[in-house]
C-alpha positions in Angstrom: 25.1 -4.3 58.5 27.3 -6.3 60.6 26.6 -7.0 64.6 28.6 -8.0 67.4 26.2 -9.5 70.2 28.4 -10.0 73.6 27.3 -12.2 76.9 28.5 -13.3 79.7 29.6 -10.2 81.9 28.6 -10.0 85.5 29.4 -10.0 88.7 32.3 -12.6 90.7 34.3 -12.7 93.3 38.3 -12.7 93.4 39.8 -16.2 92.2 36.1 -16.9 90.2 35.8 -17.4 86.2 33.8 -15.9 83.5 33.2 -16.9 79.8 32.4 -14.2 77.6 31.1 -15.1 74.3 30.9 -12.9 71.2 28.6 -13.6 68.0 29.1 -12.0 64.9 26.2 -11.9 62.4 25.7 -9.9 59.0 27.5 -9.4 55.9 30.9 -11.4 57.0 32.1 -13.5 54.0 35.3 -15.0 55.5 37.4 -15.6 58.7 39.1 -12.5 60.7 40.8 -11.4 63.3 38.4 -10.9 66.3 39.7 -9.7 69.6 38.7 -8.6 73.2 39.4 -5.2 74.6 38.8 -3.6 78.2 38.5 -0.3 79.5 37.6 1.0 83.2 36.8 4.2 84.2 39.5 6.5 84.1 42.0 4.0 82.7 42.9 3.9 79.0 41.7 1.1 76.9 43.4 -2.2 76.2 43.8 -5.2 74.1 43.3 -8.0 76.5 43.5 -10.8 74.0 43.6 -11.6 70.2 43.0 -14.5 67.8 43.6 -14.3 64.0 42.6 -16.0 61.3 45.0 -18.8 61.6 44.1 -19.4 65.0 47.3 -17.9 66.7 46.9 -15.8 69.8 48.1 -12.9 71.3 47.5 -11.5 75.4 48.4 -8.8 77.4 51.0 -9.9 80.0 48.7 -9.1 82.9 46.1 -12.0 81.8 48.7 -14.7 80.7 48.3 -17.7 82.2 44.8 -17.0 83.4 42.6 -16.1 80.5 42.2 -17.9 77.2 40.6 -17.1 73.7 39.4 -19.3 70.9 36.6 -19.2 68.4 34.3 -21.2 66.5 34.7 -20.4 63.0 31.0 -21.8 62.2 29.3 -19.8 64.3 31.7 -16.7 63.7 31.5 -16.6 67.3 34.8 -15.6 70.0 35.2 -16.5 73.3 37.2 -15.2 76.2 37.7 -17.6 79.3 38.6 -16.0 82.0 40.2 -17.8 85.6 41.6 -16.5 89.0 39.8 -13.5 88.1 41.0 -10.3 90.0 40.0 -7.3 91.0 42.1 -5.1 88.5 40.3 -7.1 85.4 37.0 -5.2 86.3 36.1 -3.4 83.3 33.9 -3.1 80.6 34.5 -5.7 77.8 34.3 -4.9 74.2 34.5 -7.6 71.3 36.2 -6.3 68.0 35.9 -7.7 64.5 38.5 -6.6 62.1 37.0 -6.5 58.5 38.3 -5.0 55.4 38.3 -1.3 55.3 36.2 -1.3 58.8 36.2 -2.3 62.4 33.4 -3.5 64.3 32.6 -3.4 68.2 30.2 -5.1 70.7 28.1 -2.9 72.6 30.3 -3.9 76.1 29.8 -6.2 78.9 30.4 -5.5 82.1 32.7 -7.5 84.0 32.9 -6.7 88.1 35.5 -8.9 90.5 34.6 -7.7 93.7 34.1 -9.6 97.5 
């Protein structure tokens, strides 16, 4: 069984920073693509950032220049560094792991950007 454990969410003022972590454990035998998605109530889920097994990254336009996704392959952990946070970034953030034949998801961590 594969488990993704997320941490790092919370309440932050506009302009602040947070770092999300997602640690994968279980029957994982290799390096695979991982990503961060977010969804706010009443809104569509969107892919925020993704990183491939080779380390290439992609970001949704709204976070380019502010967010950075990176990974520690030895720990099977992916991070999302979020800087210059805006109220529009408020959402539940979900970690994703793309294994052959099946995707796994974290439990979600709330990020709230508000004064």
